[in-house]
N, CA, C and O atoms as a GROMACS GRO file, in nm:
protein
  392
    1UNK      N    1  -1.962 -19.455  18.530
    1UNK     CA    2  -1.961 -19.330  18.602
    1UNK      C    3  -2.066 -19.224  18.505
    1UNK      O    4  -2.066 -19.247  18.384
    2UNK      N    5  -2.136 -19.134  18.545
    2UNK     CA    6  -2.208 -19.054  18.519
    2UNK      C    7  -2.122 -18.967  18.461
    2UNK      O    8  -2.001 -18.972  18.483
    3UNK      N    9  -2.178 -18.878  18.383
    3UNK     CA   10  -2.102 -18.736  18.336
    3UNK      C   11  -2.107 -18.620  18.422
    3UNK      O   12  -2.202 -18.542  18.422
    4UNK      N   13  -2.011 -18.612  18.489
    4UNK     CA   14  -1.995 -18.476  18.544
    4UNK      C   15  -2.075 -18.362  18.531
    4UNK      O   16  -2.106 -18.298  18.631
    5UNK      N   17  -2.115 -18.326  18.406
    5UNK     CA   18  -2.168 -18.186  18.402
    5UNK      C   19  -2.310 -18.210  18.382
    5UNK      O   20  -2.374 -18.117  18.431
    6UNK      N   21  -2.396 -18.311  18.323
    6UNK     CA   22  -2.519 -18.318  18.280
    6UNK      C   23  -2.606 -18.429  18.382
    6UNK      O   24  -2.725 -18.432  18.410
    7UNK      N   25  -2.479 -18.529  18.428
    7UNK     CA   26  -2.569 -18.607  18.487
    7UNK      C   27  -2.653 -18.689  18.481
    7UNK      O   28  -2.710 -18.744  18.576
    8UNK      N   29  -2.674 -18.712  18.330
    8UNK     CA   30  -2.802 -18.798  18.278
    8UNK      C   31  -2.693 -18.919  18.173
    8UNK      O   32  -2.745 -19.027  18.200
    9UNK      N   33  -2.614 -18.939  18.106
    9UNK     CA   34  -2.534 -18.971  17.987
    9UNK      C   35  -2.401 -19.037  18.101
    9UNK      O   36  -2.352 -18.977  18.197
   10UNK      N   37  -2.362 -19.192  18.046
   10UNK     CA   38  -2.238 -19.243  18.080
   10UNK      C   39  -2.111 -19.148  18.052
   10UNK      O   40  -2.123 -19.096  17.941
   11UNK      N   41  -2.032 -19.122  18.097
   11UNK     CA   42  -1.911 -19.071  18.069
   11UNK      C   43  -1.842 -19.110  17.983
   11UNK      O   44  -1.778 -19.202  18.035
   12UNK      N   45  -1.808 -19.098  17.874
   12UNK     CA   46  -1.719 -19.125  17.768
   12UNK      C   47  -1.572 -19.068  17.718
   12UNK      O   48  -1.480 -19.112  17.648
   13UNK      N   49  -1.608 -18.920  17.809
   13UNK     CA   50  -1.492 -18.867  17.722
   13UNK      C   51  -1.422 -18.822  17.865
   13UNK      O   52  -1.472 -18.832  17.977
   14UNK      N   53  -1.271 -18.760  17.825
   14UNK     CA   54  -1.181 -18.749  17.952
   14UNK      C   55  -1.265 -18.630  18.045
   14UNK      O   56  -1.360 -18.572  17.993
   15UNK      N   57  -1.233 -18.606  18.153
   15UNK     CA   58  -1.270 -18.512  18.230
   15UNK      C   59  -1.380 -18.537  18.316
   15UNK      O   60  -1.423 -18.463  18.404
   16UNK      N   61  -1.435 -18.692  18.270
   16UNK     CA   62  -1.552 -18.724  18.355
   16UNK      C   63  -1.692 -18.674  18.274
   16UNK      O   64  -1.806 -18.651  18.312
   17UNK      N   65  -1.629 -18.670  18.150
   17UNK     CA   66  -1.787 -18.589  18.062
   17UNK      C   67  -1.801 -18.650  17.962
   17UNK      O   68  -1.712 -18.709  17.900
   18UNK      N   69  -1.969 -18.639  17.922
   18UNK     CA   70  -2.012 -18.735  17.836
   18UNK      C   71  -1.966 -18.689  17.685
   18UNK      O   72  -1.867 -18.615  17.682
   19UNK      N   73  -2.014 -18.716  17.584
   19UNK     CA   74  -1.947 -18.686  17.448
   19UNK      C   75  -2.017 -18.515  17.416
   19UNK      O   76  -1.958 -18.411  17.389
   20UNK      N   77  -2.158 -18.543  17.431
   20UNK     CA   78  -2.222 -18.357  17.417
   20UNK      C   79  -2.180 -18.266  17.509
   20UNK      O   80  -2.191 -18.148  17.477
   21UNK      N   81  -2.120 -18.300  17.647
   21UNK     CA   82  -2.101 -18.195  17.748
   21UNK      C   83  -1.951 -18.152  17.708
   21UNK      O   84  -1.924 -18.032  17.697
   22UNK      N   85  -1.842 -18.264  17.685
   22UNK     CA   86  -1.694 -18.275  17.651
   22UNK      C   87  -1.736 -18.166  17.530
   22UNK      O   88  -1.721 -18.057  17.585
   23UNK      N   89  -1.774 -18.144  17.413
   23UNK     CA   90  -1.781 -18.063  17.326
   23UNK      C   91  -1.870 -17.968  17.316
   23UNK      O   92  -1.905 -17.927  17.206
   24UNK      N   93  -1.908 -17.931  17.404
   24UNK     CA   94  -2.006 -17.796  17.428
   24UNK      C   95  -1.917 -17.694  17.472
   24UNK      O   96  -1.847 -17.720  17.570
   25UNK      N   97  -1.905 -17.566  17.410
   25UNK     CA   98  -1.850 -17.431  17.424
   25UNK      C   99  -1.873 -17.398  17.615
   25UNK      O  100  -1.971 -17.365  17.682
   26UNK      N  101  -1.747 -17.422  17.645
   26UNK     CA  102  -1.710 -17.366  17.808
   26UNK      C  103  -1.764 -17.440  17.863
   26UNK      O  104  -1.829 -17.398  17.958
   27UNK      N  105  -1.767 -17.584  17.834
   27UNK     CA  106  -1.833 -17.677  17.952
   27UNK      C  107  -1.704 -17.729  17.993
   27UNK      O  108  -1.676 -17.723  18.113
   28UNK      N  109  -1.620 -17.779  17.909
   28UNK     CA  110  -1.515 -17.850  17.916
   28UNK      C  111  -1.371 -17.790  18.030
   28UNK      O  112  -1.290 -17.858  18.093
   29UNK      N  113  -1.390 -17.602  18.017
   29UNK     CA  114  -1.332 -17.556  18.096
   29UNK      C  115  -1.368 -17.552  18.227
   29UNK      O  116  -1.275 -17.530  18.305
   30UNK      N  117  -1.502 -17.572  18.283
   30UNK     CA  118  -1.531 -17.567  18.412
   30UNK      C  119  -1.502 -17.723  18.460
   30UNK      O  120  -1.556 -17.744  18.569
   31UNK      N  121  -1.447 -17.812  18.419
   31UNK     CA  122  -1.423 -17.926  18.463
   31UNK      C  123  -1.218 -17.923  18.458
   31UNK      O  124  -1.150 -17.932  18.355
   32UNK      N  125  -1.190 -17.915  18.532
   32UNK     CA  126  -1.007 -17.958  18.510
   32UNK      C  127  -0.969 -18.096  18.503
   32UNK      O  128  -1.010 -18.177  18.586
   33UNK      N  129  -0.894 -18.126  18.410
   33UNK     CA  130  -0.867 -18.257  18.404
   33UNK      C  131  -0.803 -18.350  18.530
   33UNK      O  132  -0.757 -18.297  18.631
   34UNK      N  133  -0.807 -18.470  18.512
   34UNK     CA  134  -0.816 -18.592  18.603
   34UNK      C  135  -0.685 -18.644  18.555
   34UNK      O  136  -0.639 -18.737  18.621
   35UNK      N  137  -0.640 -18.617  18.488
   35UNK     CA  138  -0.532 -18.730  18.431
   35UNK      C  139  -0.412 -18.672  18.495
   35UNK      O  140  -0.405 -18.549  18.507
   36UNK      N  141  -0.283 -18.778  18.552
   36UNK     CA  142  -0.170 -18.712  18.633
   36UNK      C  143  -0.103 -18.665  18.558
   36UNK      O  144  -0.026 -18.581  18.604
   37UNK      N  145  -0.096 -18.700  18.378
   37UNK     CA  146  -0.070 -18.636  18.293
   37UNK      C  147  -0.043 -18.495  18.240
   37UNK      O  148   0.049 -18.439  18.182
   38UNK      N  149  -0.153 -18.466  18.284
   38UNK     CA  150  -0.207 -18.306  18.260
   38UNK      C  151  -0.147 -18.205  18.364
   38UNK      O  152  -0.156 -18.085  18.336
   39UNK      N  153  -0.088 -18.241  18.475
   39UNK     CA  154  -0.009 -18.183  18.559
   39UNK      C  155   0.146 -18.159  18.514
   39UNK      O  156   0.231 -18.247  18.527
   40UNK      N  157   0.172 -18.036  18.461
   40UNK     CA  158   0.281 -17.959  18.419
   40UNK      C  159   0.316 -17.861  18.447
   40UNK      O  160   0.238 -17.788  18.509
   41UNK      N  161   0.424 -17.823  18.422
   41UNK     CA  162   0.468 -17.683  18.486
   41UNK      C  163   0.473 -17.648  18.614
   41UNK      O  164   0.494 -17.739  18.694
   42UNK      N  165   0.457 -17.521  18.658
   42UNK     CA  166   0.448 -17.468  18.792
   42UNK      C  167   0.275 -17.512  18.838
   42UNK      O  168   0.181 -17.509  18.758
   43UNK      N  169   0.268 -17.545  18.964
   43UNK     CA  170   0.163 -17.636  19.006
   43UNK      C  171   0.048 -17.510  19.053
   43UNK      O  172   0.096 -17.431  19.134
   44UNK      N  173  -0.050 -17.491  19.026
   44UNK     CA  174  -0.180 -17.394  19.033
   44UNK      C  175  -0.108 -17.280  19.022
   44UNK      O  176  -0.088 -17.213  19.124
   45UNK      N  177  -0.053 -17.233  18.882
   45UNK     CA  178  -0.025 -17.095  18.850
   45UNK      C  179  -0.106 -17.004  18.777
   45UNK      O  180  -0.098 -17.015  18.654
   46UNK      N  181  -0.156 -16.947  18.808
   46UNK     CA  182  -0.252 -16.798  18.679
   46UNK      C  183  -0.197 -16.697  18.661
   46UNK      O  184  -0.221 -16.619  18.569
   47UNK      N  185  -0.107 -16.682  18.755
   47UNK     CA  186  -0.026 -16.541  18.706
   47UNK      C  187  -0.137 -16.414  18.733
   47UNK      O  188  -0.123 -16.319  18.657
   48UNK      N  189  -0.201 -16.408  18.792
   48UNK     CA  190  -0.284 -16.302  18.786
   48UNK      C  191  -0.320 -16.268  18.904
   48UNK      O  192  -0.414 -16.189  18.916
   49UNK      N  193  -0.241 -16.328  19.036
   49UNK     CA  194  -0.276 -16.345  19.175
   49UNK      C  195  -0.180 -16.188  19.189
   49UNK      O  196  -0.230 -16.099  19.258
   50UNK      N  197  -0.090 -16.171  19.143
   50UNK     CA  198   0.049 -16.066  19.176
   50UNK      C  199   0.108 -15.995  19.070
   50UNK      O  200   0.164 -16.068  18.988
   51UNK      N  201   0.112 -15.869  19.046
   51UNK     CA  202   0.138 -15.800  18.952
   51UNK      C  203   0.321 -15.813  18.980
   51UNK      O  204   0.368 -15.822  19.094
   52UNK      N  205   0.391 -15.811  18.878
   52UNK     CA  206   0.541 -15.762  18.852
   52UNK      C  207   0.576 -15.601  18.893
   52UNK      O  208   0.528 -15.503  18.836
   53UNK      N  209   0.660 -15.598  18.994
   53UNK     CA  210   0.667 -15.460  19.034
   53UNK      C  211   0.776 -15.413  18.963
   53UNK      O  212   0.792 -15.295  18.994
   54UNK      N  213   0.871 -15.455  18.870
   54UNK     CA  214   0.963 -15.412  18.863
   54UNK      C  215   0.995 -15.439  18.700
   54UNK      O  216   1.012 -15.560  18.690
   55UNK      N  217   1.010 -15.375  18.562
   55UNK     CA  218   1.007 -15.424  18.459
   55UNK      C  219   1.177 -15.456  18.457
   55UNK      O  220   1.250 -15.422  18.550
   56UNK      N  221   1.224 -15.525  18.336
   56UNK     CA  222   1.359 -15.557  18.312
   56UNK      C  223   1.394 -15.533  18.133
   56UNK      O  224   1.327 -15.541  18.030
   57UNK      N  225   1.491 -15.510  18.158
   57UNK     CA  226   1.564 -15.440  18.044
   57UNK      C  227   1.642 -15.598  17.973
   57UNK      O  228   1.741 -15.581  17.902
   58UNK      N  229   1.598 -15.722  17.993
   58UNK     CA  230   1.664 -15.832  17.914
   58UNK      C  231   1.565 -15.821  17.800
   58UNK      O  232   1.452 -15.772  17.803
   59UNK      N  233   1.643 -15.888  17.681
   59UNK     CA  234   1.554 -15.908  17.567
   59UNK      C  235   1.475 -15.997  17.543
   59UNK      O  236   1.514 -16.103  17.592
   60UNK      N  237   1.350 -16.009  17.473
   60UNK     CA  238   1.303 -16.111  17.454
   60UNK      C  239   1.421 -16.232  17.411
   60UNK      O  240   1.528 -16.192  17.365
   61UNK      N  241   1.396 -16.382  17.426
   61UNK     CA  242   1.473 -16.443  17.408
   61UNK      C  243   1.634 -16.485  17.444
   61UNK      O  244   1.718 -16.568  17.408
   62UNK      N  245   1.626 -16.409  17.508
   62UNK     CA  246   1.774 -16.385  17.548
   62UNK      C  247   1.787 -16.500  17.658
   62UNK      O  248   1.671 -16.537  17.678
   63UNK      N  249   1.872 -16.573  17.737
   63UNK     CA  250   1.907 -16.662  17.862
   63UNK      C  251   1.852 -16.560  17.993
   63UNK      O  252   1.784 -16.594  18.090
   64UNK      N  253   1.895 -16.453  17.968
   64UNK     CA  254   1.830 -16.372  18.116
   64UNK      C  255   1.726 -16.324  18.109
   64UNK      O  256   1.695 -16.262  18.211
   65UNK      N  257   1.630 -16.323  18.005
   65UNK     CA  258   1.498 -16.316  17.985
   65UNK      C  259   1.415 -16.426  18.026
   65UNK      O  260   1.308 -16.405  18.083
   66UNK      N  261   1.462 -16.554  17.998
   66UNK     CA  262   1.417 -16.697  18.039
   66UNK      C  263   1.409 -16.709  18.194
   66UNK      O  264   1.324 -16.748  18.274
   67UNK      N  265   1.533 -16.660  18.200
   67UNK     CA  266   1.579 -16.663  18.372
   67UNK      C  267   1.461 -16.595  18.451
   67UNK      O  268   1.393 -16.660  18.531
   68UNK      N  269   1.443 -16.482  18.429
   68UNK     CA  270   1.341 -16.410  18.494
   68UNK      C  271   1.248 -16.444  18.463
   68UNK      O  272   1.201 -16.478  18.572
   69UNK      N  273   1.128 -16.479  18.350
   69UNK     CA  274   1.026 -16.519  18.334
   69UNK      C  275   1.027 -16.666  18.424
   69UNK      O  276   0.914 -16.673  18.472
   70UNK      N  277   1.112 -16.791  18.469
   70UNK     CA  278   1.126 -16.893  18.561
   70UNK      C  279   1.111 -16.814  18.666
   70UNK      O  280   1.012 -16.830  18.737
   71UNK      N  281   1.198 -16.724  18.692
   71UNK     CA  282   1.144 -16.655  18.872
   71UNK      C  283   1.041 -16.605  18.890
   71UNK      O  284   0.989 -16.606  19.001
   72UNK      N  285   0.976 -16.537  18.765
   72UNK     CA  286   0.855 -16.499  18.828
   72UNK      C  287   0.722 -16.594  18.827
   72UNK      O  288   0.628 -16.584  18.906
   73UNK      N  289   0.735 -16.685  18.726
   73UNK     CA  290   0.679 -16.802  18.749
   73UNK      C  291   0.664 -16.898  18.881
   73UNK      O  292   0.562 -16.935  18.938
   74UNK      N  293   0.806 -16.924  18.910
   74UNK     CA  294   0.815 -16.973  19.058
   74UNK      C  295   0.765 -16.898  19.195
   74UNK      O  296   0.754 -16.944  19.309
   75UNK      N  297   0.738 -16.759  19.139
   75UNK     CA  298   0.698 -16.692  19.274
   75UNK      C  299   0.556 -16.652  19.240
   75UNK      O  300   0.509 -16.561  19.309
   76UNK      N  301   0.479 -16.708  19.141
   76UNK     CA  302   0.334 -16.678  19.108
   76UNK      C  303   0.331 -16.542  19.064
   76UNK      O  304   0.219 -16.494  19.085
   77UNK      N  305   0.417 -16.456  19.007
   77UNK     CA  306   0.378 -16.350  18.951
   77UNK      C  307   0.359 -16.328  18.826
   77UNK      O  308   0.413 -16.392  18.736
   78UNK      N  309   0.284 -16.240  18.812
   78UNK     CA  310   0.265 -16.228  18.642
   78UNK      C  311   0.397 -16.226  18.564
   78UNK      O  312   0.500 -16.171  18.604
   79UNK      N  313   0.379 -16.299  18.437
   79UNK     CA  314   0.526 -16.342  18.365
   79UNK      C  315   0.542 -16.189  18.312
   79UNK      O  316   0.657 -16.145  18.317
   80UNK      N  317   0.464 -16.120  18.272
   80UNK     CA  318   0.480 -15.979  18.184
   80UNK      C  319   0.472 -15.844  18.274
   80UNK      O  320   0.408 -15.844  18.379
   81UNK      N  321   0.527 -15.751  18.235
   81UNK     CA  322   0.513 -15.654  18.263
   81UNK      C  323   0.508 -15.536  18.149
   81UNK      O  324   0.570 -15.538  18.043
   82UNK      N  325   0.441 -15.459  18.186
   82UNK     CA  326   0.416 -15.379  18.032
   82UNK      C  327   0.484 -15.301  18.022
   82UNK      O  328   0.454 -15.220  17.934
   83UNK      N  329   0.627 -15.273  18.108
   83UNK     CA  330   0.749 -15.216  18.050
   83UNK      C  331   0.867 -15.282  18.025
   83UNK      O  332   0.981 -15.239  18.010
   84UNK      N  333   0.823 -15.394  18.023
   84UNK     CA  334   0.931 -15.524  17.972
   84UNK      C  335   1.029 -15.464  17.865
   84UNK      O  336   0.966 -15.392  17.787
   85UNK      N  337   1.140 -15.469  17.840
   85UNK     CA  338   1.216 -15.473  17.715
   85UNK      C  339   1.188 -15.491  17.593
   85UNK      O  340   1.197 -15.613  17.579
   86UNK      N  341   1.159 -15.447  17.497
   86UNK     CA  342   1.099 -15.517  17.373
   86UNK      C  343   1.196 -15.474  17.278
   86UNK      O  344   1.260 -15.372  17.306
   87UNK      N  345   1.223 -15.544  17.148
   87UNK     CA  346   1.334 -15.490  17.035
   87UNK      C  347   1.319 -15.395  17.008
   87UNK      O  348   1.421 -15.333  16.977
   88UNK      N  349   1.148 -15.299  17.000
   88UNK     CA  350   1.131 -15.193  16.949
   88UNK      C  351   1.198 -15.051  17.036
   88UNK      O  352   1.252 -14.943  17.016
   89UNK      N  353   1.160 -15.121  17.119
   89UNK     CA  354   1.198 -14.985  17.274
   89UNK      C  355   1.369 -14.994  17.273
   89UNK      O  356   1.425 -14.895  17.319
   90UNK      N  357   1.441 -15.085  17.234
   90UNK     CA  358   1.537 -15.141  17.218
   90UNK      C  359   1.634 -15.030  17.104
   90UNK      O  360   1.750 -14.991  17.116
   91UNK      N  361   1.517 -14.997  16.977
   91UNK     CA  362   1.587 -14.959  16.897
   91UNK      C  363   1.549 -14.810  16.903
   91UNK      O  364   1.611 -14.734  16.829
   92UNK      N  365   1.449 -14.758  16.988
   92UNK     CA  366   1.393 -14.633  16.988
   92UNK      C  367   1.513 -14.601  17.089
   92UNK      O  368   1.559 -14.491  17.060
   93UNK      N  369   1.561 -14.644  17.168
   93UNK     CA  370   1.625 -14.598  17.285
   93UNK      C  371   1.782 -14.568  17.206
   93UNK      O  372   1.864 -14.487  17.249
   94UNK      N  373   1.801 -14.651  17.087
   94UNK     CA  374   1.936 -14.609  17.052
   94UNK      C  375   1.938 -14.525  16.941
   94UNK      O  376   2.046 -14.467  16.930
   95UNK      N  377   1.842 -14.493  16.842
   95UNK     CA  378   1.805 -14.387  16.794
   95UNK      C  379   1.757 -14.266  16.853
   95UNK      O  380   1.709 -14.185  16.774
   96UNK      N  381   1.760 -14.227  17.003
   96UNK     CA  382   1.740 -14.132  17.065
   96UNK      C  383   1.898 -14.082  17.099
   96UNK      O  384   1.928 -13.964  17.117
   97UNK      N  385   1.988 -14.188  17.105
   97UNK     CA  386   2.136 -14.135  17.175
   97UNK      C  387   2.214 -14.101  17.064
   97UNK      O  388   2.318 -14.035  17.073
   98UNK      N  389   2.149 -14.163  16.914
   98UNK     CA  390   2.227 -14.096  16.813
   98UNK      C  391   2.217 -13.982  16.748
   98UNK      O  392   2.302 -13.950  16.665
   0.00000   0.00000   0.00000
């Protein structure tokens, strides 16, 4: 099989590319992996198609936050909202109340 990019040299690297094309910056990204082992996680997810409408108060690393991230990924939403809770914001809220 010839290289999928240059069509000049026999492919000898993954993705059907020759050595030169495989290691040329930017070329590898144009050709998705053909390996069945490369297909992991949520299929065909870019996370850029739809934005999250509601921020969450769940702190990073908590089971609640992980469940929210899983749900957002399942729905094909962006994983992060700019107003999602952070440890810094929670500390600021506590200082404002005190």
